Short mmCIF file of the C-alpha atoms (twelve columns), coordinates in Angstrom:
data_MODEL
# 
_entry.id   MODEL 
# 
loop_
_atom_site.group_PDB 
_atom_site.id 
_atom_site.type_symbol 
_atom_site.label_atom_id 
_atom_site.label_alt_id 
_atom_site.label_comp_id 
_atom_site.label_asym_id 
_atom_site.label_seq_id 
_atom_site.Cartn_x 
_atom_site.Cartn_y 
_atom_site.Cartn_z 
_atom_site.pdbx_PDB_model_num 
ATOM 1   C CA . VAL A 1   0.000   0.000   0.000   1 
ATOM 2   C CA . VAL A 2   1.359   3.401   -1.007  1 
ATOM 3   C CA . ILE A 3   -0.002  6.459   0.768   1 
ATOM 4   C CA . HIS A 4   0.174   9.710   -1.206  1 
ATOM 5   C CA . GLY A 5   -0.549  13.276  -0.241  1 
ATOM 6   C CA . LEU A 6   -3.879  15.027  -0.580  1 
ATOM 7   C CA . VAL A 7   -4.861  16.070  -4.095  1 
ATOM 8   C CA . ARG A 8   -5.371  19.846  -4.035  1 
ATOM 9   C CA . ASP A 9   -6.137  22.466  -6.674  1 
ATOM 10  C CA . ALA A 10  -3.491  24.384  -8.607  1 
ATOM 11  C CA . HIS A 11  -3.307  27.016  -5.830  1 
ATOM 12  C CA . GLY A 12  -2.748  24.444  -3.095  1 
ATOM 13  C CA . ARG A 13  -6.267  24.747  -1.697  1 
ATOM 14  C CA . LYS A 14  -8.255  21.742  -0.554  1 
ATOM 15  C CA . MET A 15  -10.935 20.885  -3.094  1 
ATOM 16  C CA . SER A 16  -14.482 21.600  -1.931  1 
ATOM 17  C CA . LYS A 17  -17.855 22.279  -3.493  1 
ATOM 18  C CA . SER A 18  -18.142 25.598  -1.651  1 
ATOM 19  C CA . LEU A 19  -14.963 26.868  -3.311  1 
ATOM 20  C CA . GLY A 20  -16.054 25.484  -6.675  1 
ATOM 21  C CA . ASN A 21  -12.626 24.008  -7.329  1 
ATOM 22  C CA . VAL A 22  -13.531 20.324  -7.433  1 
ATOM 23  C CA . ILE A 23  -12.220 18.458  -10.485 1 
ATOM 24  C CA . ASP A 24  -14.765 15.800  -11.513 1 
ATOM 25  C CA . PRO A 25  -12.896 12.750  -12.874 1 
ATOM 26  C CA . VAL A 26  -15.822 11.774  -15.107 1 
ATOM 27  C CA . GLU A 27  -15.810 15.185  -16.787 1 
ATOM 28  C CA . ILE A 28  -12.029 14.987  -17.159 1 
ATOM 29  C CA . PHE A 29  -12.340 11.548  -18.794 1 
ATOM 30  C CA . ASP A 30  -14.771 12.977  -21.354 1 
ATOM 31  C CA . LEU A 31  -12.645 16.047  -22.096 1 
ATOM 32  C CA . TYR A 32  -9.090  14.707  -21.929 1 
ATOM 33  C CA . GLY A 33  -9.248  10.928  -21.524 1 
ATOM 34  C CA . ALA A 34  -8.492  8.668   -18.565 1 
ATOM 35  C CA . ASP A 35  -4.835  8.242   -19.595 1 
ATOM 36  C CA . ALA A 36  -4.222  12.000  -19.384 1 
ATOM 37  C CA . LEU A 37  -5.516  12.169  -15.801 1 
ATOM 38  C CA . ARG A 38  -3.742  8.989   -14.727 1 
ATOM 39  C CA . PHE A 39  -0.391  10.126  -16.142 1 
ATOM 40  C CA . SER A 40  -0.743  13.628  -14.673 1 
ATOM 41  C CA . LEU A 41  -1.396  12.229  -11.190 1 
ATOM 42  C CA . ALA A 42  1.567   9.847   -11.477 1 
ATOM 43  C CA . ARG A 43  3.815   12.685  -12.625 1 
ATOM 44  C CA . LEU A 44  2.789   14.779  -9.603  1 
ATOM 45  C CA . ALA A 45  2.928   11.975  -7.021  1 
ATOM 46  C CA . THR A 46  6.257   12.867  -5.435  1 
ATOM 47  C CA . GLY A 47  5.601   10.566  -2.470  1 
ATOM 48  C CA . GLY A 48  5.570   10.988  1.277   1 
ATOM 49  C CA . GLN A 49  3.129   13.447  2.764   1 
ATOM 50  C CA . GLN A 50  3.600   16.113  0.086   1 
ATOM 51  C CA . ASP A 51  0.256   17.144  -1.366  1 
ATOM 52  C CA . ILE A 52  -0.455  16.988  -5.103  1 
ATOM 53  C CA . PRO A 53  -1.358  20.295  -6.833  1 
ATOM 54  C CA . LEU A 54  -3.639  19.188  -9.686  1 
ATOM 55  C CA . SER A 55  -4.656  21.622  -12.415 1 
ATOM 56  C CA . VAL A 56  -6.445  21.401  -15.740 1 
ATOM 57  C CA . ASP A 57  -3.217  22.586  -17.391 1 
ATOM 58  C CA . SER A 58  -1.312  19.563  -16.084 1 
ATOM 59  C CA . ILE A 59  -4.061  17.253  -17.365 1 
ATOM 60  C CA . GLN A 60  -3.918  18.973  -20.758 1 
ATOM 61  C CA . GLY A 61  -0.199  18.241  -20.694 1 
ATOM 62  C CA . GLY A 62  -1.038  14.575  -20.174 1 
ATOM 63  C CA . ARG A 63  -3.372  14.643  -23.157 1 
ATOM 64  C CA . ASN A 64  -0.691  16.290  -25.292 1 
ATOM 65  C CA . PHE A 65  1.699   13.524  -24.290 1 
ATOM 66  C CA . ALA A 66  -0.835  10.853  -25.282 1 
ATOM 67  C CA . ASN A 67  -1.240  12.581  -28.656 1 
ATOM 68  C CA . LYS A 68  2.542   12.665  -29.057 1 
ATOM 69  C CA . ILE A 69  2.760   8.913   -28.430 1 
ATOM 70  C CA . TRP A 70  -0.047  8.215   -30.894 1 
ATOM 71  C CA . ASN A 71  1.421   10.354  -33.687 1 
ATOM 72  C CA . ALA A 72  4.927   8.955   -33.240 1 
ATOM 73  C CA . ALA A 73  3.596   5.399   -33.264 1 
ATOM 74  C CA . ARG A 74  1.597   6.060   -36.425 1 
ATOM 75  C CA . LEU A 75  4.731   7.268   -38.222 1 
ATOM 76  C CA . VAL A 76  6.782   4.269   -37.107 1 
ATOM 77  C CA . LEU A 77  4.129   1.632   -37.742 1 
ATOM 78  C CA . GLU A 78  3.490   2.954   -41.253 1 
ATOM 79  C CA . SER A 79  7.054   1.914   -42.038 1 
ATOM 80  C CA . LEU A 80  6.999   -1.535  -40.468 1 
ATOM 81  C CA . PRO A 81  4.853   -4.582  -41.247 1 
ATOM 82  C CA . ARG A 82  3.035   -6.268  -38.388 1 
ATOM 83  C CA . GLY A 83  5.161   -8.471  -36.204 1 
ATOM 84  C CA . GLU A 84  7.806   -8.209  -33.542 1 
ATOM 85  C CA . PRO A 85  10.543  -5.752  -34.540 1 
ATOM 86  C CA . GLN A 86  14.091  -7.079  -34.678 1 
ATOM 87  C CA . LEU A 87  17.252  -5.073  -34.093 1 
ATOM 88  C CA . PRO A 88  19.683  -5.074  -37.041 1 
ATOM 89  C CA . PRO A 89  23.112  -6.677  -36.583 1 
ATOM 90  C CA . ASP A 90  25.529  -4.526  -34.592 1 
ATOM 91  C CA . ASP A 91  27.633  -3.668  -37.627 1 
ATOM 92  C CA . ARG A 92  24.596  -2.106  -39.352 1 
ATOM 93  C CA . LEU A 93  23.601  0.169   -36.462 1 
ATOM 94  C CA . THR A 94  24.375  3.830   -37.184 1 
ATOM 95  C CA . ALA A 95  25.708  6.241   -34.539 1 
ATOM 96  C CA . PRO A 96  22.279  7.925   -34.081 1 
ATOM 97  C CA . GLN A 97  20.642  4.510   -33.693 1 
ATOM 98  C CA . ARG A 98  23.243  3.412   -31.142 1 
ATOM 99  C CA . TRP A 99  22.732  6.662   -29.243 1 
ATOM 100 C CA . LEU A 100 18.953  6.210   -29.157 1 
ATOM 101 C CA . LEU A 101 19.247  2.593   -28.002 1 
ATOM 102 C CA . ALA A 102 21.665  3.638   -25.245 1 
ATOM 103 C CA . ARG A 103 19.314  6.399   -24.090 1 
ATOM 104 C CA . HIS A 104 16.427  3.928   -24.063 1 
ATOM 105 C CA . GLN A 105 18.487  1.555   -21.928 1 
ATOM 106 C CA . ARG A 106 19.189  4.354   -19.452 1 
ATOM 107 C CA . CYS A 107 15.496  5.266   -19.376 1 
ATOM 108 C CA . VAL A 108 14.516  1.675   -18.566 1 
ATOM 109 C CA . ALA A 109 17.104  1.531   -15.772 1 
ATOM 110 C CA . GLU A 110 15.940  4.870   -14.348 1 
ATOM 111 C CA . VAL A 111 12.258  3.921   -14.457 1 
ATOM 112 C CA . ASN A 112 12.854  0.538   -12.819 1 
ATOM 113 C CA . GLY A 113 15.009  2.091   -10.111 1 
ATOM 114 C CA . SER A 114 12.372  4.741   -9.398  1 
ATOM 115 C CA . LEU A 115 9.563   2.186   -9.235  1 
ATOM 116 C CA . ASP A 116 11.586  0.005   -6.865  1 
ATOM 117 C CA . ARG A 117 11.756  3.051   -4.557  1 
ATOM 118 C CA . TYR A 118 8.045   3.857   -5.106  1 
ATOM 119 C CA . GLU A 119 9.042   7.169   -6.706  1 
ATOM 120 C CA . PHE A 120 6.205   7.316   -9.219  1 
ATOM 121 C CA . ALA A 121 6.734   10.952  -10.208 1 
ATOM 122 C CA . ALA A 122 10.387  10.309  -11.033 1 
ATOM 123 C CA . ALA A 123 9.447   7.242   -13.099 1 
ATOM 124 C CA . ALA A 124 6.756   9.137   -15.030 1 
ATOM 125 C CA . GLN A 125 9.090   12.069  -15.633 1 
ATOM 126 C CA . ALA A 126 11.850  9.771   -16.916 1 
ATOM 127 C CA . MET A 127 9.441   8.192   -19.407 1 
ATOM 128 C CA . TYR A 128 8.154   11.590  -20.497 1 
ATOM 129 C CA . ARG A 129 11.640  13.052  -20.926 1 
ATOM 130 C CA . PHE A 130 12.925  10.107  -22.934 1 
ATOM 131 C CA . PHE A 131 9.946   9.720   -25.230 1 
ATOM 132 C CA . TRP A 132 9.241   13.388  -25.933 1 
ATOM 133 C CA . SER A 133 12.733  14.900  -25.953 1 
ATOM 134 C CA . GLU A 134 15.012  12.049  -27.013 1 
ATOM 135 C CA . TYR A 135 12.851  9.632   -29.007 1 
ATOM 136 C CA . CYS A 136 10.600  12.145  -30.788 1 
ATOM 137 C CA . ASP A 137 12.487  15.451  -30.904 1 
ATOM 138 C CA . TRP A 138 15.826  13.903  -31.831 1 
ATOM 139 C CA . GLY A 139 15.563  10.181  -32.605 1 
ATOM 140 C CA . LEU A 140 12.637  10.362  -35.026 1 
ATOM 141 C CA . GLU A 141 13.994  13.501  -36.663 1 
ATOM 142 C CA . MET A 142 17.360  11.843  -37.285 1 
ATOM 143 C CA . GLU A 143 15.793  8.640   -38.638 1 
ATOM 144 C CA . LYS A 144 13.215  10.220  -40.981 1 
ATOM 145 C CA . GLU A 145 15.713  10.415  -43.821 1 
ATOM 146 C CA . ARG A 146 16.589  6.711   -43.461 1 
ATOM 147 C CA . LEU A 147 12.905  5.754   -43.241 1 
ATOM 148 C CA . ARG A 148 12.463  7.345   -46.685 1 
ATOM 149 C CA . SER A 149 15.650  5.829   -48.116 1 
ATOM 150 C CA . ASP A 150 15.592  4.266   -51.576 1 
ATOM 151 C CA . ASP A 151 17.664  1.440   -50.120 1 
ATOM 152 C CA . PRO A 152 15.130  -1.033  -48.650 1 
ATOM 153 C CA . ALA A 153 17.682  -2.407  -46.150 1 
ATOM 154 C CA . VAL A 154 18.442  1.058   -44.755 1 
ATOM 155 C CA . ALA A 155 14.734  1.918   -44.429 1 
ATOM 156 C CA . GLU A 156 13.971  -1.445  -42.806 1 
ATOM 157 C CA . ASP A 157 16.800  -1.073  -40.276 1 
ATOM 158 C CA . ALA A 158 15.579  2.401   -39.272 1 
ATOM 159 C CA . ALA A 159 11.997  1.174   -38.905 1 
ATOM 160 C CA . ASN A 160 13.072  -1.835  -36.833 1 
ATOM 161 C CA . VAL A 161 15.178  0.236   -34.417 1 
ATOM 162 C CA . LEU A 162 12.410  2.784   -33.908 1 
ATOM 163 C CA . ALA A 163 9.742   0.098   -33.534 1 
ATOM 164 C CA . TRP A 164 11.879  -2.020  -31.158 1 
ATOM 165 C CA . ILE A 165 12.312  0.969   -28.836 1 
ATOM 166 C CA . LEU A 166 8.676   2.043   -29.232 1 
ATOM 167 C CA . GLU A 167 7.314   -1.394  -28.326 1 
ATOM 168 C CA . ARG A 168 9.391   -1.590  -25.138 1 
ATOM 169 C CA . THR A 169 8.565   1.995   -24.202 1 
ATOM 170 C CA . LEU A 170 4.858   1.187   -24.527 1 
ATOM 171 C CA . ARG A 171 5.352   -1.586  -21.956 1 
ATOM 172 C CA . LEU A 172 7.034   0.904   -19.615 1 
ATOM 173 C CA . LEU A 173 4.229   3.418   -20.045 1 
ATOM 174 C CA . HIS A 174 1.371   0.947   -19.727 1 
ATOM 175 C CA . PRO A 175 0.839   1.216   -15.925 1 
ATOM 176 C CA . VAL A 176 0.332   4.983   -16.173 1 
ATOM 177 C CA . MET A 177 -1.275  5.167   -19.641 1 
ATOM 178 C CA . PRO A 178 -3.036  1.814   -20.110 1 
ATOM 179 C CA . PHE A 179 -5.502  2.628   -22.881 1 
ATOM 180 C CA . VAL A 180 -3.377  4.328   -25.534 1 
ATOM 181 C CA . THR A 181 -0.486  1.895   -24.981 1 
ATOM 182 C CA . GLU A 182 -2.748  -1.169  -25.324 1 
ATOM 183 C CA . GLU A 183 -4.324  0.211   -28.499 1 
ATOM 184 C CA . ILE A 184 -0.965  0.872   -30.147 1 
ATOM 185 C CA . TRP A 185 0.672   -2.334  -28.902 1 
ATOM 186 C CA . GLN A 186 -2.124  -4.430  -30.433 1 
ATOM 187 C CA . ARG A 187 -1.078  -3.123  -33.861 1 
ATOM 188 C CA . PHE A 188 2.214   -5.003  -33.581 1 
ATOM 189 C CA . GLY A 189 0.194   -8.234  -33.571 1 
ATOM 190 C CA . ILE A 190 2.633   -10.033 -31.262 1 
ATOM 191 C CA . GLY A 191 0.438   -11.074 -28.360 1 
ATOM 192 C CA . GLU A 192 -2.953  -11.214 -26.707 1 
ATOM 193 C CA . THR A 193 -2.491  -8.133  -24.537 1 
ATOM 194 C CA . ILE A 194 0.311   -5.852  -23.410 1 
ATOM 195 C CA . VAL A 195 -0.484  -6.809  -19.809 1 
ATOM 196 C CA . ARG A 196 1.020   -10.243 -20.460 1 
ATOM 197 C CA . ALA A 197 4.132   -8.888  -22.170 1 
ATOM 198 C CA . ALA A 198 7.406   -9.129  -20.226 1 
ATOM 199 C CA . TRP A 199 8.421   -6.042  -18.278 1 
ATOM 200 C CA . PRO A 200 11.391  -4.262  -19.942 1 
ATOM 201 C CA . GLU A 201 14.787  -4.674  -18.306 1 
ATOM 202 C CA . ALA A 202 17.854  -2.544  -18.968 1 
ATOM 203 C CA . GLU A 203 19.872  -5.732  -19.540 1 
ATOM 204 C CA . GLU A 204 18.056  -6.329  -22.857 1 
ATOM 205 C CA . PHE A 205 20.535  -4.054  -24.601 1 
ATOM 206 C CA . ALA A 206 23.450  -4.788  -22.258 1 
ATOM 207 C CA . ALA A 207 25.287  -6.841  -24.894 1 
ATOM 208 C CA . HIS A 208 25.305  -3.761  -27.139 1 
ATOM 209 C CA . GLU A 209 26.216  -1.273  -24.395 1 
ATOM 210 C CA . SER A 210 29.762  -0.636  -25.618 1 
ATOM 211 C CA . LEU A 211 28.371  0.227   -29.062 1 
ATOM 212 C CA . GLY A 212 26.430  3.154   -27.627 1 
ATOM 213 C CA . SER A 213 29.233  4.609   -25.502 1 
ATOM 214 C CA . ASP A 214 30.981  6.476   -28.337 1 
ATOM 215 C CA . ALA A 215 27.691  7.806   -29.668 1 
ATOM 216 C CA . GLU A 216 26.663  9.005   -26.203 1 
ATOM 217 C CA . ALA A 217 30.046  10.690  -25.743 1 
ATOM 218 C CA . ALA A 218 29.645  12.580  -29.029 1 
ATOM 219 C CA . TRP A 219 26.020  13.520  -28.460 1 
ATOM 220 C CA . PRO A 220 26.350  16.604  -26.173 1 
ATOM 221 C CA . PHE A 221 28.480  18.354  -28.807 1 
ATOM 222 C CA . VAL A 222 26.151  17.306  -31.634 1 
ATOM 223 C CA . GLU A 223 23.042  18.498  -29.770 1 
ATOM 224 C CA . GLU A 224 24.566  21.852  -28.802 1 
ATOM 225 C CA . LEU A 225 25.962  22.419  -32.300 1 
ATOM 226 C CA . VAL A 226 22.576  21.884  -33.961 1 
ATOM 227 C CA . THR A 227 20.767  23.953  -31.310 1 
ATOM 228 C CA . THR A 228 23.290  26.808  -31.535 1 
ATOM 229 C CA . VAL A 229 23.140  26.978  -35.339 1 
ATOM 230 C CA . ARG A 230 19.343  26.876  -35.288 1 
ATOM 231 C CA . ARG A 231 19.254  29.722  -32.751 1 
ATOM 232 C CA . PHE A 232 21.720  31.735  -34.845 1 
ATOM 233 C CA . ARG A 233 19.592  31.275  -37.956 1 
ATOM 234 C CA . ASN A 234 16.448  32.291  -36.104 1 
ATOM 235 C CA . GLU A 235 18.028  35.371  -34.493 1 
ATOM 236 C CA . HIS A 236 19.348  36.631  -37.826 1 
ATOM 237 C CA . GLY A 237 16.322  35.749  -39.942 1 
ATOM 238 C CA . ILE A 238 18.065  33.223  -42.193 1 
ATOM 239 C CA . PRO A 239 15.324  31.205  -43.982 1 
ATOM 240 C CA . SER A 240 15.195  27.481  -43.216 1 
ATOM 241 C CA . ARG A 241 15.576  26.637  -46.920 1 
ATOM 242 C CA . THR A 242 18.884  28.564  -47.095 1 
ATOM 243 C CA . ARG A 243 21.872  26.296  -46.488 1 
ATOM 244 C CA . VAL A 244 24.894  27.518  -44.495 1 
ATOM 245 C CA . GLU A 245 28.460  26.233  -44.178 1 
ATOM 246 C CA . LEU A 246 29.892  25.134  -40.824 1 
ATOM 247 C CA . ARG A 247 33.655  25.239  -40.233 1 
ATOM 248 C CA . LEU A 248 34.965  23.797  -36.987 1 
ATOM 249 C CA . VAL A 249 38.237  25.535  -36.116 1 
ATOM 250 C CA . GLY A 250 40.905  23.132  -34.852 1 
ATOM 251 C CA . SER A 251 42.742  19.967  -35.798 1 
ATOM 252 C CA . GLU A 252 41.337  16.995  -37.669 1 
ATOM 253 C CA . ALA A 253 40.874  15.408  -34.256 1 
ATOM 254 C CA . GLY A 254 38.015  17.864  -33.839 1 
ATOM 255 C CA . ALA A 255 35.983  15.806  -36.277 1 
ATOM 256 C CA . VAL A 256 35.733  13.158  -33.562 1 
ATOM 257 C CA . ARG A 257 33.359  15.507  -31.743 1 
ATOM 258 C CA . PHE A 258 30.611  14.713  -34.245 1 
ATOM 259 C CA . ALA A 259 31.855  11.439  -35.767 1 
ATOM 260 C CA . GLY A 260 29.006  9.378   -37.170 1 
ATOM 261 C CA . PHE A 261 26.531  12.285  -36.969 1 
ATOM 262 C CA . GLU A 262 27.768  14.319  -39.959 1 
ATOM 263 C CA . SER A 263 24.684  13.893  -42.152 1 
ATOM 264 C CA . GLU A 264 22.327  14.467  -39.200 1 
ATOM 265 C CA . VAL A 265 24.098  17.701  -38.217 1 
ATOM 266 C CA . MET A 266 23.951  18.961  -41.797 1 
ATOM 267 C CA . ARG A 267 20.258  18.175  -42.220 1 
ATOM 268 C CA . LEU A 268 19.032  19.331  -38.792 1 
ATOM 269 C CA . ALA A 269 21.175  22.492  -38.769 1 
ATOM 270 C CA . GLY A 270 20.401  23.309  -42.394 1 
ATOM 271 C CA . ALA A 271 24.044  23.083  -43.484 1 
ATOM 272 C CA . SER A 272 25.390  22.480  -46.964 1 
ATOM 273 C CA . ASP A 273 28.804  21.437  -45.664 1 
ATOM 274 C CA . ILE A 274 30.598  20.800  -42.386 1 
ATOM 275 C CA . SER A 275 34.369  20.693  -42.227 1 
ATOM 276 C CA . VAL A 276 37.332  21.040  -39.888 1 
ATOM 277 C CA . VAL A 277 39.762  23.883  -40.676 1 
ATOM 278 C CA . GLY A 278 43.174  24.554  -39.150 1 
ATOM 279 C CA . THR A 279 42.882  28.191  -38.103 1 
ATOM 280 C CA . GLY A 280 40.045  29.549  -40.143 1 
ATOM 281 C CA . ASP A 281 39.684  33.070  -41.529 1 
ATOM 282 C CA . PRO A 282 36.898  34.745  -39.517 1 
ATOM 283 C CA . THR A 283 36.448  37.500  -42.121 1 
ATOM 284 C CA . GLY A 284 32.844  37.575  -43.284 1 
ATOM 285 C CA . SER A 285 31.891  34.818  -40.847 1 
ATOM 286 C CA . ALA A 286 29.850  34.643  -37.681 1 
ATOM 287 C CA . ARG A 287 31.638  32.993  -34.783 1 
ATOM 288 C CA . LEU A 288 29.726  30.448  -32.694 1 
ATOM 289 C CA . LEU A 289 31.040  28.871  -29.510 1 
ATOM 290 C CA . VAL A 290 30.004  25.245  -28.977 1 
ATOM 291 C CA . GLN A 291 31.359  23.462  -25.891 1 
ATOM 292 C CA . GLY A 292 34.603  25.408  -26.067 1 
ATOM 293 C CA . GLU A 293 35.018  24.867  -29.810 1 
ATOM 294 C CA . THR A 294 34.820  27.724  -32.343 1 
ATOM 295 C CA . VAL A 295 32.516  27.192  -35.305 1 
ATOM 296 C CA . LEU A 296 32.653  29.691  -38.168 1 
ATOM 297 C CA . VAL A 297 29.556  30.316  -40.278 1 
ATOM 298 C CA . PRO A 298 30.358  32.241  -43.496 1 
ATOM 299 C CA . VAL A 299 27.402  34.579  -43.900 1 
ATOM 300 C CA . GLY A 300 28.336  36.241  -47.218 1 
ATOM 301 C CA . ASP A 301 25.248  38.021  -48.501 1 
ATOM 302 C CA . LEU A 302 22.977  36.330  -45.970 1 
ATOM 303 C CA . ILE A 303 23.587  39.105  -43.451 1 
ATOM 304 C CA . ASP A 304 24.718  42.733  -43.900 1 
ATOM 305 C CA . LEU A 305 27.304  42.526  -41.118 1 
ATOM 306 C CA . ASP A 306 27.666  46.279  -40.637 1 
ATOM 307 C CA . ALA A 307 23.919  46.890  -40.565 1 
ATOM 308 C CA . GLU A 308 23.334  43.906  -38.276 1 
ATOM 309 C CA . ARG A 309 26.091  45.034  -35.920 1 
ATOM 310 C CA . GLU A 310 24.607  48.551  -35.792 1 
ATOM 311 C CA . ARG A 311 21.140  47.150  -35.062 1 
ATOM 312 C CA . LEU A 312 22.422  44.925  -32.241 1 
ATOM 313 C CA . GLU A 313 24.487  47.737  -30.712 1 
ATOM 314 C CA . LYS A 314 21.423  49.980  -30.675 1 
ATOM 315 C CA . ARG A 315 19.359  47.298  -28.937 1 
ATOM 316 C CA . LEU A 316 22.194  46.677  -26.460 1 
ATOM 317 C CA . ALA A 317 22.316  50.385  -25.575 1 
ATOM 318 C CA . GLU A 318 18.540  50.390  -25.021 1 
ATOM 319 C CA . ALA A 319 18.743  47.305  -22.786 1 
ATOM 320 C CA . GLU A 320 21.582  48.846  -20.748 1 
ATOM 321 C CA . GLN A 321 19.647  52.095  -20.327 1 
ATOM 322 C CA . GLY A 322 16.561  50.188  -19.240 1 
ATOM 323 C CA . ARG A 323 18.572  48.257  -16.658 1 
ATOM 324 C CA . VAL A 324 20.144  51.464  -15.273 1 
ATOM 325 C CA . ARG A 325 16.728  53.129  -14.931 1 
ATOM 326 C CA . ALA A 326 15.244  50.121  -13.176 1 
ATOM 327 C CA . GLU A 327 18.209  49.792  -10.814 1 
ATOM 328 C CA . ALA A 328 18.009  53.511  -9.982  1 
ATOM 329 C CA . LYS A 329 14.354  53.093  -9.058  1 
ATOM 330 C CA . LEU A 330 15.178  50.148  -6.791  1 
ATOM 331 C CA . ALA A 331 17.967  52.132  -5.160  1 
ATOM 332 C CA . HIS A 332 15.555  54.914  -4.173  1 
ATOM 333 C CA . THR A 333 14.640  54.426  -0.508  1 
ATOM 334 C CA . GLY A 334 11.211  56.031  -0.884  1 
ATOM 335 C CA . PHE A 335 10.260  53.613  -3.676  1 
ATOM 336 C CA . ARG A 336 11.353  50.504  -1.756  1 
ATOM 337 C CA . ASP A 337 9.544   51.613  1.416   1 
ATOM 338 C CA . LYS A 338 6.294   52.880  -0.100  1 
ATOM 339 C CA . ALA A 339 5.674   50.914  -3.274  1 
ATOM 340 C CA . PRO A 340 3.509   47.748  -3.079  1 
ATOM 341 C CA . GLU A 341 5.457   44.509  -2.888  1 
ATOM 342 C CA . ASP A 342 4.270   43.325  -6.295  1 
ATOM 343 C CA . VAL A 343 5.397   46.596  -7.922  1 
ATOM 344 C CA . VAL A 344 8.877   46.263  -6.389  1 
ATOM 345 C CA . LEU A 345 9.038   42.668  -7.581  1 
ATOM 346 C CA . ASP A 346 8.042   43.744  -11.076 1 
ATOM 347 C CA . VAL A 347 10.940  46.228  -11.211 1 
ATOM 348 C CA . LYS A 348 13.370  43.551  -9.981  1 
ATOM 349 C CA . LEU A 349 12.167  41.253  -12.739 1 
ATOM 350 C CA . LYS A 350 12.710  44.062  -15.251 1 
ATOM 351 C CA . VAL A 351 16.337  44.355  -14.136 1 
ATOM 352 C CA . GLU A 352 16.818  40.604  -14.649 1 
ATOM 353 C CA . ARG A 353 15.110  40.748  -18.045 1 
ATOM 354 C CA . PHE A 354 17.287  43.640  -19.228 1 
ATOM 355 C CA . GLU A 355 20.407  41.802  -18.003 1 
ATOM 356 C CA . ARG A 356 19.448  38.641  -19.894 1 
ATOM 357 C CA . GLU A 357 18.669  40.625  -23.030 1 
ATOM 358 C CA . ALA A 358 21.968  42.514  -22.831 1 
ATOM 359 C CA . GLU A 359 23.919  39.291  -22.352 1 
ATOM 360 C CA . SER A 360 22.208  37.721  -25.357 1 
ATOM 361 C CA . LEU A 361 22.945  40.781  -27.496 1 
ATOM 362 C CA . ARG A 362 26.605  40.785  -26.450 1 
ATOM 363 C CA . GLU A 363 26.831  37.131  -27.481 1 
ATOM 364 C CA . GLN A 364 25.284  37.933  -30.866 1 
ATOM 365 C CA . LEU A 365 27.749  40.773  -31.379 1 
ATOM 366 C CA . ALA A 366 30.608  38.433  -30.497 1 
ATOM 367 C CA . GLU A 367 29.294  35.972  -33.081 1 
ATOM 368 C CA . LEU A 368 29.558  38.657  -35.768 1 
ATOM 369 C CA . GLY A 369 33.199  39.292  -34.799 1 
# 
């Protein structure tokens, strides 16, 4: 028997008819589905005597997660015939596939460890983080190109890896999202019900663990490189269809930082080429810093460097002036003593916002050289 805290409303108040803050489960089932409510409660059940703040927003988040699972499964199952998915031989696994398998193994280990300690919120959060952020946001995006490959073997390998991980993740999720996981699992056609399927163990991929170590080691650089280039493109209004060049400054050993992920970096960052250069001429290039490494992005006619620099300097001056004004107001004794607490807090938040904006603008100016 596990005893959890009292379920309260989003403001921490006890639910009561007089306050009108009671959440009717039957109404929630009709609006968002039973899985959404069940997952939301599991994700909030931190254990002990800590109460659970339940809100409609958190239940909507559960519904969004169920939709994410359904849409991802539809994409994967369109590419794979019915039947139990089989992992390709080790020598055919790509670096992105090895990374995703390794992350799945870590997710299984984390979920099992959390459940053994009755930490249901930690288990639910681990499943959510893996499936949404790693499987969907990165894994599926990296494998889409292989799923559409003209080479049947390449497409089949990608579909099998994605389906193998999906099927085991559905088993993990089943206790907290029983309906959507059962419905999807039935489409594999490999058993009577998911309830009778074996519980996933981290050891299932243990024999392949060494294969994923190099991919996991490279991943932080790959993720930050793609994210940094995407942010740079967005900040400077470079259209997604416009390809850019990426030049990693350093020795050839620097290529190890993204070994095996070259095509994924190019596609996800919108690059036409990625190369390692000895010193690199920064003239006409933006300078990005990725985990201590300098990456040059030749901008050519994509950006009017002088005009962009002038625009950023003007915004930086405005942010600095705003910060000085806000700090001067906070320094005034009469304001601190007489102004309402929420007004003082608002000015403090303005100072923080101006500081963040100024820091971001200084980084953008540094990128332009």
